N, C-alpha and C positions, 0 to 999 in steps of 0.2 A: 586701886582698881586693877584687876588682873590684866595682863598684857593683851590677851586675846579679846577681852571685853573692850579695853581701850581702843584696840585696833578696829574692831567692828563699829564702835561709836564714831571713830574718825571716818570710817568708810561711809557711814550713814550721813555724816555732816558734809563730807565731800560730795556725796550723791546729790544733796539738795542744791549745792552751789553749781555743780556741773550741769544739772538738768536745766538750769536757767540759761546756759550758754548754747544757743541754737546752732552755733557753728560746729559743735562737736559731732563726730560721726556716730551713727547708730550703733556701731560695734562698741565704741567706747562707752556710750550710755548704758548699753546692755551689760558691759563689764562692771560698771558701778552698781547696777541693780542686783547683780549676782551676789549671793551670800558667800561667806567663807567656805562652806562645804561644797560649793558648786564650781570651784575654780577648775577642776579637771574637765568639766563639760565645756568650758570656754576654751581651754588649751587644746582640746581635741576636736573642736567644732569643725575645722576644715575637713578632717577625716570623716566625721560623723555625717557630714552633709552630702557626701557622695553616694552613688548608687551602691546597693549591696553587692557582695561578690557573687560569682556564678554558682556558689554552693547552695543558694536558695535561702539565705537569711533575709527576713522581711526588711523593707525599707521604712523603718519607723522613725518618727521625729524624736530628738532627744527629750527625755522627761523633764518636767519643770524642776528647777533647782530645789533641793530639800532645805529645810530650815537649818541654820547653823547649829552645829553640835559642839557644845562646850562642856568640859575643857579638852576633849580628845581631838578636836579638829580646829584648824585655823587657816586663814588665808595665807599667812607667811609660810607655814610648814608645807601646805600643798604646793605652793610655788617652788619651794626648794625641791620637793620630791619629784614633781612632774615636769620640771624644766620650764623654759621660757615660752612666750606666746607664739613665737614663730617655730617653724620646722626647719632644721638645718641638718645637712648631711656633711660628713667630713671623713676623709681617709684617716685611718688610725696609724698607719705605718707606710713609709714609702714603698715597701715591697708587698703591701697587702691591698686588695681591691675593696676591702670592706667599707661599708657606710652604715651609719646608725642615726637614730633620732636622739634628741637630748634626753637625759644627760649623758648617755653612753658615748656620744660623739666627742665628749671632752676627755675621754679616757685615753691616755697614751700607753700603748702596749710595748713592752720592751722586746717582745719576740712575736713572730707570726705563727699562727696555728698551722701545723703541718697538714692537718685535714683540709684547711682552706686551700693551701697550695696544691694539694692533690686532687681537688675537685675537677671533674671533667671539663674540657674546654667549652662544651656547649652550656654547661651549668654556669661557668664563669661569665659567658657571654650574656646569658639571661640575667645574671646578678648585676652585671654592669648596666644593663638596660633598666633594671629596677632602681639602681642608684640614680640614674639620669632622671627617671620619673619622679623620684623623691625630691630631687633638686628642683624640679619644675612643679612640685606640689600636686602631682598627678598620682594620688594614692591608690586608686583602683588599679591603674596600670602597673604601679609598683607591686601591689599584691599579686597580680596575675603573673608578672615576670618572676617573682620569687617562687611561686608555686611551680612554674615551669622549670626553674632552675633546680628545684628539689626533686622533680621527676627525673631530671637528667642525672642527678647525683644526690642521694639522700644523706650522705655523710659530709655535709657542707655546713658547719656550725655557724658561720657568719650569716648565711642565708636564713637559717632557722631563727637566729637572734633578731635580725631585722624584721622578719615576718612576725615574730612574737611581739615586738614593739608596736607594729602597726595594729595588730589585733588588740593589744592592751589599750591603745589610744582610742580604739573604737568600742571599748568597754566589753570586749568578748574575752573575758578573763580566763575562762577555762581553756579556750583554744590557745590563748597567749601562753599560758602556763605549759601546755603540752608542747608548743613549739620551742620554747626555751629549754624545756627538759630534753627534747630531741637534740638540741645543740650540745647539751651537757653529755649526753650519751655518745655523740659523735667525737667529742674531745673533752674528757674529764679535766684536763689541765688548762682549758681555755677559760680565761677570766670572765669574759662578758656574759656567758650564760648565767653565772651566779648573780651578776648585777641585774640582769634582766629579770630573774626570778625574785630578787630582792625588791625591785621596783613594783612588781605585781603584788607581793606581800604587803608592801607599804600602802599601796592603793587600797587594799582590803583592810588596812589597819591591823594586820596580823603581825604584831610587833615582835613577838618572840621568834617567829619565823624569819622576819626581816633581820633581826639581830643575828640569828644563826647563819643566814646566808651571807650577810655582809661580812661577818667574821671569817667565813670560808674564803671569800674574795680577798680579804686582807691577809689570810694565810698564804695565798698564792702570790700576792703583790703588795707587801706592806710598805714599800718605800715610795711609790709614786701614785697610788690610787686614791686621790682626794675625794672622788665620787663615792667610793665605798665608805670612807671615813664619815662623809656627810650622812649617808643612810644609817650608818652605825650610830652616829650621834642622835639622829631623830628617833631611832628605835629605843635607845637608852632613855631619852627624855620621856617618851611615852610610857616607858616602864618605870618611870620615877626613880631612875638611877642617875642622879644629877652629876656627881663627880665623874662618872664614866662618860656621860654625855658631853660634858665640858672638855674632857681630855680628847675625845675623838674629834670634836669640832675644831679645837685648837690645832690638832694635828692636820686636819684638812686644810686649814688656813696656812699652816707652816709649809705644806707641800705646794699649795696653789699660790705661790708668791706673786703671780701676775694677776690674781683675782679673775681667773677664767670663769669662776662661778661665785660671784660676790654674795649670792643669797645665803651662803653659810654664815655671813655676818648677821643676817636676820635670824637664823636659827640660834646662833649663839646668844643673841639678845633675848630670845625667848627662854633659853636655859638660865641666863642670869636673872630674868624676871622670876622664874621659879625658885631660884636661890635667894631672891630678895636682895640681889646685888645690883642696885639701881644705877650706881655710878658706871659700872661696866656695861650694863644694859644700854645706857645712853651712848656710851662710847661706840658700841657696836652698831647702833642705829645710825650714828653719824658716819661711820665707815660705809655702811650700806648706801647711804644717800649719795655718796660720791659716784655710784654706778647706777642708781635706780632710774627708771624712766619717769616721765612726768606724772603718770597716773599713780604709780607707787609712791613717788616723792611727796605728792600732796598729802597722802594719807599718813605716811611715816612722819612727816613734819608735824602733823597734828598730834600724833602719839608722842613724839619727842618733846613737843612743847608742854604737853600735860605732864610728862615725866619730869622735865626740868623744873616746873612749878613745884612739884612735890619735893624735889631735892633742895629747893631754896627754903622750904618751910621746916 
């Protein structure tokens, strides 16, 4: 049975069990009811739930989740690409004021963008306020502060990237792409605009574009950027280039020795499933289970149990 189908089957079985537990939160039950293709809506729901920005976008409710798309979409791959369930901001460098959403907040930059350092003081003040709002999960306020920062100084790539991430999480893809492209124009040597654009391409399943952009990011920083290697592996997998996908995923794990993003183990399990290397698939699922939360663990354990039965036969 295909990895994606097994995982969705485990998801449905877990749903039945968990719906019987009245003590579970509504959010968790909704999480179980969502199909594989709907993970992004859940991950972005705190951002989507807030009022629209002042630019006049209508305040519409998120659309109902679409049916799962197999084999081009899966719960595990979406979770890898779109980051964790929470929103976290983190400085990337002691000398930089930048803050980003997952997974870009995990990227360690060896240098600071000179364009960020040269941003006007008023722009930096608004950007710092945006970061504080993100930390408090006040996304409307964060977006307002970012737009004010960019009015004070339009050549401020970190502000464009953070704005692009917020817009992408709110499913405003065209605006997000434009914002991240502005960051690239402000500093063509800055790594994060490439990752921002890669993320948008991956959300749209534009895998050739995601491959090209992640490759450009790796040209800039081949030694430390495990996030780019993760995107690169996902793109190769979806383009059915399995040796290349495995190589990039293994390189991501080699760099990320502390498992800052253990979901790459999950992606690598999917690659081994496609290669019909079930022994290594099971090994990667066991690695992922060391870090998975309770919701993911229940489902992955069922997939792993099914896989281990097959290995014994």
